[in-house]
C-alpha positions, 0 to 999 in steps of 0.5 A, a space after each residue: 318833567 319833560 326834557 327836550 333835546 336841544 338838537 330837536 328842530 323847532 316848528 310853528 303852526 298858527 290856527 283857530 276855529 273859525 267864526 269866534 270872537 276874541 279870547 273866546 275863540 282862543 280858548 275854544 281852539 285850545 279845547 279843539 286841539 286837546 284830542 291831538 295832544 292826547 293822540 298816540 301818533 302825536 305823542 310818539 313823534 312830537 317831543 314837546 310843544 308849547 302854546 300861546 295866543 296869536 292873531 287878533 287874540 282869537 288864535 293859537 300859536 303851536 310851537 313844537 320840538 321834533 327830531 329831524 328824522 320825524 320832521 316831515 311826519 310831524 307836519 302831516 300829523 298836524 295838517 291831517 288833524 286840522 283838516 278833519 276837525 275844521 281848524 283853519 291855519 291863519 298863516 303859513 306854518 314854519 317848517 321844523 328848523 334849527 333855532 335858539 329858542 332862549 335867545 331873548 330869554 337868557 341866551 343859548 346857555 339857557 336853551 335846554 332849561 328853557 325848552 323844558 320849561 316851555 313844555 312843562 308850563 304848557 302841560 300844567 296850563 292845559 289842565 288849569 284852563 280845563 279845570 277852572 278857566 276863570 280862576 286861572 285867568 284871574 290868578 295870572 292877571 293878579 300875578 302880573 300886577 302884584 305878586 312879583 312886585 310885592 316879592 310874594 312867594 311864588 310857591 305860596 301863591 300858585 301851588 294851591 291852584 296847581 295842586 287842585 287842577 294839574 295832575 301833571 304838576 302833582 306827579 312831579 317829584 319834590 325836586 321837579 317842583 323846585 325846578 319848575 318854580 325856579 324856572 317860573 321865576 327866572 329872569 336872567 337879567 333885565 335885558 331879557 324877558 322874564 320866563 313867566 311871561 310865556 305862561 301869563 300869555 297862554 293863561 290870560 290870553 295877553 300880557 302887559 309890560 310891568 316892571 318889578 320895580 313898580 309898586 304892586 297895584 290894588 285890585 281896583 287898579 288891576 280891574 281898571 286895566 282889565 276893563 280898558 282891555 275889554 278882556 271879559 273878566 275882573 278880579 273880586 275885591 276879596 280875591 284869594 287864590 285859595 278860594 275856588 268858588 269865586 
């Protein structure tokens, strides 16, 4: 598992590939960024990063962690790649700066653990989206409206998909896997946001406020919500996360 120093600075870029529609442009932008994330210079300078949707559901927010001495170089690496690959910055970037990332997710005592989770869910998420975009979106949409409310096992629900599509997850030790699921479930208290929200946002391309005290929704009710959002997919009535050819 990746571990991110709490002394690392925090920067953000907001980018997209031009001329794309909602969601389709978001996922195409992620694909266009993959060579950057695999580049040796990027890996050497950037200690970790995480992704979420931004703009009009058509753009990517890249949040990253970098040692102070590498902060200027990190900006150049990002901007050079954007220029060479036709990727547009939709708003001014945030230069690397000191920040408590866990402020709304449990507070400073969770900072180390939350930084680790952000980078780890993104590595898994990138592989899920590349391996099976539609299945992954369905997986996390059903999670949002059923899994936590029904108190289902996160491991039983998510692990078949993680094992099939994420070599990063498969490479974890058993302790790493337990830690990742503990982080995925984390909700320090109801005055803070649940940590799973971050991964739902990356994978589905949005998220909804839905209390764990609500009753789990049926597939039909979930599909009504997805239709209203015009999100571009629905859930089969026979949905089973272990069925990979839906």
